[in-house]
MIMI-831057 format. One record per residue (C-alpha): x negated, y negated, z negated. Coordinates in Angstrom, 3 decimals. Example, Ala and Ser with C-alpha at 12.3 -4.5 7.8 and 13.67 -1.06 7.14 Angstrom:
2
<x -12.300, y 4.500, z -7.800> .
<x -13.670, y 1.060, z -7.140> .
//
This chain:
245
<x -94.657, y 39.435, z -2.040> .
<x -95.996, y 41.148, z -5.153> .
<x -92.784, y 43.138, z -5.656> .
<x -91.708, y 43.825, z -2.061> .
<x -91.657, y 47.480, z -1.072> .
<x -92.987, y 47.290, z 2.477> .
<x -92.598, y 50.437, z 4.604> .
<x -95.568, y 52.666, z 5.357> .
<x -97.582, y 51.978, z 8.482> .
<x -96.804, y 53.993, z 11.601> .
<x -99.358, y 52.626, z 14.096> .
<x -103.048, y 51.915, z 13.423> .
<x -104.690, y 49.266, z 15.597> .
<x -108.434, y 48.686, z 15.896> .
<x -110.918, y 47.225, z 18.358> .
<x -109.880, y 45.180, z 21.381> .
<x -106.446, y 44.629, z 22.923> .
<x -107.356, y 44.382, z 26.595> .
<x -103.946, y 44.123, z 28.310> .
<x -100.647, y 42.381, z 27.558> .
<x -99.097, y 44.178, z 24.591> .
<x -95.894, y 43.977, z 22.530> .
<x -95.622, y 45.061, z 18.901> .
<x -92.044, y 46.029, z 18.084> .
<x -90.125, y 45.705, z 14.851> .
<x -89.326, y 49.432, z 14.725> .
<x -92.993, y 50.149, z 13.996> .
<x -95.222, y 49.044, z 11.102> .
<x -98.750, y 48.198, z 12.215> .
<x -102.010, y 48.612, z 10.306> .
<x -104.969, y 46.404, z 11.203> .
<x -108.174, y 48.431, z 10.821> .
<x -111.201, y 46.159, z 11.032> .
<x -111.176, y 43.042, z 13.186> .
<x -108.605, y 43.468, z 15.977> .
<x -109.324, y 41.254, z 18.989> .
<x -106.885, y 39.932, z 21.580> .
<x -109.106, y 39.405, z 24.615> .
<x -109.237, y 36.299, z 26.775> .
<x -106.348, y 36.113, z 29.323> .
<x -104.417, y 38.705, z 27.273> .
<x -101.150, y 38.027, z 25.377> .
<x -100.060, y 39.889, z 22.249> .
<x -96.320, y 39.473, z 21.599> .
<x -94.937, y 40.368, z 18.161> .
<x -91.187, y 40.822, z 17.829> .
<x -89.182, y 39.164, z 15.016> .
<x -89.106, y 41.277, z 11.859> .
<x -92.338, y 43.127, z 12.581> .
<x -94.566, y 43.980, z 9.608> .
<x -98.348, y 44.100, z 10.005> .
<x -100.459, y 45.399, z 7.100> .
<x -104.195, y 44.808, z 6.730> .
<x -106.263, y 47.851, z 5.733> .
<x -108.289, y 46.990, z 2.632> .
<x -110.465, y 50.108, z 3.035> .
<x -112.050, y 48.679, z 6.215> .
<x -114.058, y 45.460, z 5.917> .
<x -112.400, y 42.269, z 7.143> .
<x -109.297, y 43.772, z 8.740> .
<x -107.986, y 40.743, z 10.658> .
<x -106.208, y 39.693, z 13.825> .
<x -108.362, y 37.440, z 16.012> .
<x -107.193, y 35.762, z 19.209> .
<x -110.186, y 34.966, z 21.420> .
<x -110.561, y 31.763, z 23.435> .
<x -108.159, y 32.103, z 26.353> .
<x -106.015, y 34.757, z 24.669> .
<x -102.521, y 34.189, z 23.275> .
<x -100.452, y 35.295, z 20.319> .
<x -96.673, y 35.004, z 20.640> .
<x -95.418, y 35.660, z 17.104> .
<x -92.000, y 34.061, z 17.033> .
<x -89.900, y 35.269, z 14.133> .
<x -86.671, y 33.766, z 12.831> .
<x -85.562, y 32.325, z 9.500> .
<x -83.779, y 35.557, z 8.601> .
<x -86.182, y 37.920, z 10.367> .
<x -89.729, y 36.633, z 9.897> .
<x -92.931, y 38.320, z 11.000> .
<x -94.994, y 39.407, z 7.976> .
<x -98.752, y 39.962, z 7.714> .
<x -99.527, y 41.515, z 4.339> .
<x -101.700, y 43.918, z 2.370> .
<x -101.601, y 47.661, z 2.939> .
<x -101.721, y 48.210, z -0.816> .
<x -98.651, y 49.359, z -2.789> .
<x -96.708, y 47.293, z -5.315> .
<x -98.857, y 46.609, z -8.349> .
<x -102.161, y 46.979, z -6.491> .
<x -102.086, y 44.018, z -4.100> .
<x -104.544, y 41.237, z -4.704> .
<x -106.177, y 38.253, z -3.047> .
<x -108.616, y 39.276, z -0.329> .
<x -107.159, y 42.716, z 0.412> .
<x -107.646, y 42.031, z 4.124> .
<x -108.825, y 39.187, z 6.374> .
<x -106.225, y 36.958, z 7.997> .
<x -104.982, y 35.553, z 11.301> .
<x -107.554, y 33.696, z 13.406> .
<x -106.791, y 31.634, z 16.516> .
<x -109.748, y 30.492, z 18.633> .
<x -109.151, y 27.889, z 21.330> .
<x -110.818, y 25.626, z 23.880> .
<x -109.958, y 22.174, z 22.545> .
<x -112.578, y 19.690, z 21.419> .
<x -114.371, y 19.709, z 18.102> .
<x -117.323, y 17.608, z 17.045> .
<x -119.830, y 20.469, z 17.037> .
<x -119.440, y 21.218, z 20.764> .
<x -119.124, y 24.995, z 20.585> .
<x -119.090, y 26.879, z 17.310> .
<x -118.854, y 30.308, z 15.750> .
<x -115.926, y 30.698, z 13.399> .
<x -116.737, y 30.941, z 9.698> .
<x -116.367, y 34.253, z 7.903> .
<x -117.406, y 36.497, z 10.799> .
<x -120.680, y 37.578, z 12.381> .
<x -122.516, y 35.357, z 14.880> .
<x -121.420, y 36.941, z 18.167> .
<x -119.812, y 35.469, z 21.294> .
<x -116.411, y 37.017, z 20.480> .
<x -116.192, y 34.541, z 17.599> .
<x -116.921, y 31.396, z 19.622> .
<x -114.508, y 28.471, z 19.746> .
<x -114.418, y 24.965, z 21.202> .
<x -114.411, y 23.297, z 24.607> .
<x -112.863, y 20.225, z 26.227> .
<x -109.259, y 21.285, z 26.920> .
<x -107.205, y 19.476, z 24.290> .
<x -103.993, y 20.839, z 25.869> .
<x -105.138, y 24.449, z 25.465> .
<x -102.393, y 26.934, z 24.565> .
<x -103.097, y 29.800, z 22.161> .
<x -99.417, y 30.795, z 21.927> .
<x -96.686, y 30.477, z 19.275> .
<x -96.597, y 31.159, z 15.543> .
<x -93.172, y 30.487, z 14.086> .
<x -91.443, y 31.936, z 11.028> .
<x -94.482, y 33.949, z 9.959> .
<x -95.646, y 34.929, z 6.452> .
<x -99.292, y 35.718, z 5.694> .
<x -100.042, y 37.330, z 2.312> .
<x -103.058, y 38.644, z 0.339> .
<x -105.703, y 37.748, z 2.931> .
<x -109.088, y 36.094, z 2.485> .
<x -111.764, y 38.757, z 2.847> .
<x -115.148, y 37.503, z 1.568> .
<x -117.730, y 37.905, z 4.351> .
<x -120.480, y 36.134, z 2.399> .
<x -120.690, y 33.527, z -0.355> .
<x -118.653, y 30.476, z 0.700> .
<x -117.767, y 32.214, z 3.978> .
<x -114.312, y 33.712, z 3.588> .
<x -111.488, y 34.253, z 6.031> .
<x -108.524, y 31.928, z 5.460> .
<x -104.853, y 32.829, z 5.643> .
<x -104.446, y 31.083, z 9.000> .
<x -107.682, y 29.916, z 10.624> .
<x -107.507, y 27.677, z 13.698> .
<x -110.732, y 27.051, z 15.601> .
<x -110.411, y 24.289, z 18.240> .
<x -106.783, y 25.214, z 18.890> .
<x -105.135, y 22.948, z 21.485> .
<x -101.898, y 20.984, z 21.393> .
<x -100.218, y 23.408, z 23.809> .
<x -99.947, y 25.820, z 20.876> .
<x -96.811, y 25.895, z 18.679> .
<x -97.355, y 26.258, z 14.921> .
<x -94.342, y 25.906, z 12.610> .
<x -92.562, y 27.546, z 9.672> .
<x -95.584, y 29.398, z 8.269> .
<x -95.988, y 30.492, z 4.649> .
<x -99.378, y 31.616, z 3.314> .
<x -99.432, y 33.253, z -0.128> .
<x -102.035, y 34.824, z -2.443> .
<x -105.034, y 34.209, z -0.168> .
<x -108.605, y 34.355, z -1.464> .
<x -109.645, y 31.127, z 0.287> .
<x -107.777, y 28.289, z 2.020> .
<x -104.195, y 28.802, z 3.122> .
<x -104.575, y 26.816, z 6.380> .
<x -107.838, y 25.619, z 7.914> .
<x -108.394, y 23.700, z 11.147> .
<x -111.877, y 23.529, z 12.682> .
<x -111.520, y 20.725, z 15.203> .
<x -108.779, y 21.033, z 17.788> .
<x -105.606, y 19.100, z 18.477> .
<x -102.782, y 21.483, z 17.540> .
<x -99.820, y 20.018, z 15.658> .
<x -98.313, y 21.988, z 12.784> .
<x -95.156, y 21.495, z 10.749> .
<x -93.108, y 23.186, z 8.039> .
<x -96.055, y 24.804, z 6.262> .
<x -95.965, y 26.363, z 2.790> .
<x -99.023, y 27.245, z 0.718> .
<x -98.149, y 29.356, z -2.327> .
<x -100.508, y 30.490, z -5.116> .
<x -103.714, y 30.477, z -3.043> .
<x -107.252, y 30.343, z -4.439> .
<x -108.929, y 27.444, z -2.649> .
<x -107.639, y 24.489, z -0.587> .
<x -104.055, y 24.511, z 0.582> .
<x -104.819, y 22.569, z 3.785> .
<x -108.363, y 21.955, z 5.055> .
<x -109.617, y 20.211, z 8.194> .
<x -113.170, y 20.180, z 9.553> .
<x -115.222, y 19.162, z 12.596> .
<x -113.015, y 16.388, z 13.952> .
<x -109.530, y 17.894, z 13.830> .
<x -107.155, y 15.374, z 15.421> .
<x -103.721, y 16.979, z 15.337> .
<x -100.745, y 16.194, z 13.122> .
<x -99.515, y 18.030, z 10.031> .
<x -95.936, y 17.329, z 8.972> .
<x -93.684, y 18.711, z 6.205> .
<x -96.386, y 20.573, z 4.253> .
<x -95.636, y 21.924, z 0.781> .
<x -98.100, y 23.461, z -1.674> .
<x -97.534, y 25.110, z -5.033> .
<x -100.773, y 25.393, z -6.960> .
<x -101.192, y 27.568, z -10.056> .
<x -103.930, y 26.630, z -12.505> .
<x -104.594, y 30.232, z -13.575> .
<x -105.248, y 31.243, z -9.943> .
<x -106.611, y 28.142, z -8.232> .
<x -110.341, y 28.004, z -7.599> .
<x -112.207, y 26.104, z -10.315> .
<x -114.927, y 24.908, z -7.897> .
<x -113.064, y 21.770, z -6.882> .
<x -110.435, y 23.020, z -4.474> .
<x -107.978, y 20.480, z -3.099> .
<x -104.401, y 20.146, z -1.940> .
<x -105.503, y 18.611, z 1.369> .
<x -109.232, y 18.425, z 2.112> .
<x -110.582, y 16.696, z 5.237> .
<x -114.238, y 16.919, z 6.237> .
<x -115.439, y 15.245, z 9.408> .
<x -118.567, y 17.357, z 8.993> .
<x -119.402, y 18.995, z 5.690> .
<x -123.125, y 18.346, z 6.220> .
<x -122.464, y 14.593, z 6.125> .
<x -123.425, y 13.807, z 9.720> .
<x -121.973, y 10.899, z 11.696> .
<x -120.262, y 13.176, z 14.254> .
//
């Protein structure tokens, strides 16, 4: 990813996506700020589409609200790529935010507000529908994310808040992210064929009673890049505050 010459963006997206929308591979999309897919709305991304996060606007991310769906189904030879909007030689960890899925499955905090964003209802996750479906992510690369919202509150490469088992997550690679590659906050979604490459903090991290399955997960850690604060390959916290939830 550090030497790939991605094409310039042709479409800038910001604010809320309020109706079913398709992003096509003949355009290159720029995320400007947090882009929301509203509840009951589906965003479909065609194989081969490139989405670049704008590092000049704070926390440029793609967030799927509870009840919304993301259908990002690439192929082995034509993956969907989320990456930095910076040119070769200027890309770095934390250039933009990341991809955030918020669902209605159970987690041991009841309802929560996802870490790394402001405390507003758009950022709420959790519920009691363990079969909840937030869509499909398959053959997707996520690079150079991890915007720092506040100390110890960063966006991950792929953040899953109470995502249900009706969601399909497979063949995802997260690279050069300023926090965790993959993080699950509760939920029941299963995930397989995951690659974490040269990320700063944990490769795989679960919190708040996550009860799904992770299968075929590979991490390559690099001592010169990895966080020195005690990051882990696979970290599992029932509740970081030490409660008996």
